[in-house]
PLY file of the C-alpha trace (Angstrom):
ply
format ascii 1.0
element vertex 82
property float x
property float y
property float z
element edge 81
property int vertex1
property int vertex2
end_header
1.97 -0.90 -11.97
-1.82 -0.71 -11.57
-2.30 -0.61 -15.35
-0.02 -3.63 -15.74
-1.98 -5.58 -13.16
-5.40 -4.57 -14.50
-4.45 -5.52 -18.08
-3.22 -8.95 -17.04
-6.05 -9.68 -14.59
-9.05 -8.53 -16.64
-11.71 -11.27 -16.92
-11.92 -11.29 -20.74
-8.98 -9.93 -22.66
-9.87 -7.77 -25.65
-8.09 -8.95 -28.82
-7.22 -5.31 -29.49
-5.08 -5.41 -26.32
-2.85 -8.26 -27.57
0.13 -5.96 -28.22
-0.18 -4.47 -24.72
-0.32 -7.93 -23.12
2.75 -8.98 -25.14
4.53 -5.86 -23.85
3.59 -6.80 -20.28
4.82 -10.38 -20.83
8.14 -9.17 -22.24
8.56 -6.77 -19.33
7.90 -9.58 -16.86
10.49 -11.81 -18.55
13.08 -9.02 -18.22
12.13 -8.40 -14.58
12.42 -12.12 -13.79
15.92 -12.19 -15.32
16.91 -9.17 -13.23
15.45 -10.66 -10.05
17.30 -13.94 -10.66
20.58 -12.06 -11.24
20.09 -10.11 -8.03
19.03 -13.16 -6.01
15.55 -11.83 -5.21
13.94 -15.26 -4.96
10.61 -14.08 -3.52
10.30 -11.52 -6.30
11.07 -14.20 -8.90
8.18 -16.36 -7.67
5.69 -13.48 -7.73
6.77 -12.39 -11.19
6.46 -15.94 -12.50
2.85 -16.03 -11.30
2.17 -12.79 -13.17
3.97 -14.12 -16.25
1.78 -17.23 -16.25
-1.27 -14.95 -16.09
-0.05 -12.85 -19.02
0.67 -15.96 -21.10
-2.80 -17.29 -20.27
-4.37 -14.01 -21.41
-2.46 -14.20 -24.71
-3.73 -17.75 -25.21
-7.29 -16.57 -24.49
-6.96 -13.75 -27.03
-5.63 -16.21 -29.60
-8.52 -18.61 -28.95
-11.11 -15.83 -29.21
-9.58 -14.62 -32.46
-9.37 -18.12 -33.91
-12.90 -19.06 -32.80
-14.40 -16.04 -34.54
-13.64 -17.32 -38.00
-16.33 -16.92 -40.65
-18.48 -19.90 -41.51
-20.23 -20.12 -44.88
-23.82 -21.12 -44.23
-24.81 -21.06 -47.90
-27.71 -19.24 -49.48
-31.09 -19.89 -47.89
-33.86 -21.23 -50.11
-37.61 -21.13 -49.69
-39.21 -24.48 -48.92
-40.92 -24.73 -52.29
-37.61 -24.16 -54.16
-36.01 -27.43 -53.15
0 1
1 2
2 3
3 4
4 5
5 6
6 7
7 8
8 9
9 10
10 11
11 12
12 13
13 14
14 15
15 16
16 17
17 18
18 19
19 20
20 21
21 22
22 23
23 24
24 25
25 26
26 27
27 28
28 29
29 30
30 31
31 32
32 33
33 34
34 35
35 36
36 37
37 38
38 39
39 40
40 41
41 42
42 43
43 44
44 45
45 46
46 47
47 48
48 49
49 50
50 51
51 52
52 53
53 54
54 55
55 56
56 57
57 58
58 59
59 60
60 61
61 62
62 63
63 64
64 65
65 66
66 67
67 68
68 69
69 70
70 71
71 72
72 73
73 74
74 75
75 76
76 77
77 78
78 79
79 80
80 81
């Protein structure tokens, strides 16, 4: 459980960890379904908080990946070449 919590609660998610965070999210969805079936309402609420955190981390990874796109700045010229 400590690995699960540390992956979801790290300050800046590493894009290389996207698959791991997806795995955590999927596990949380399954655990929420089980808790709802069993009537564990307190557990459901806690898991939903963790799920929101995992989904936020995935969104952060996606933004970081998208924002790192390459920008063509052109070829620099010397001042006298203009």
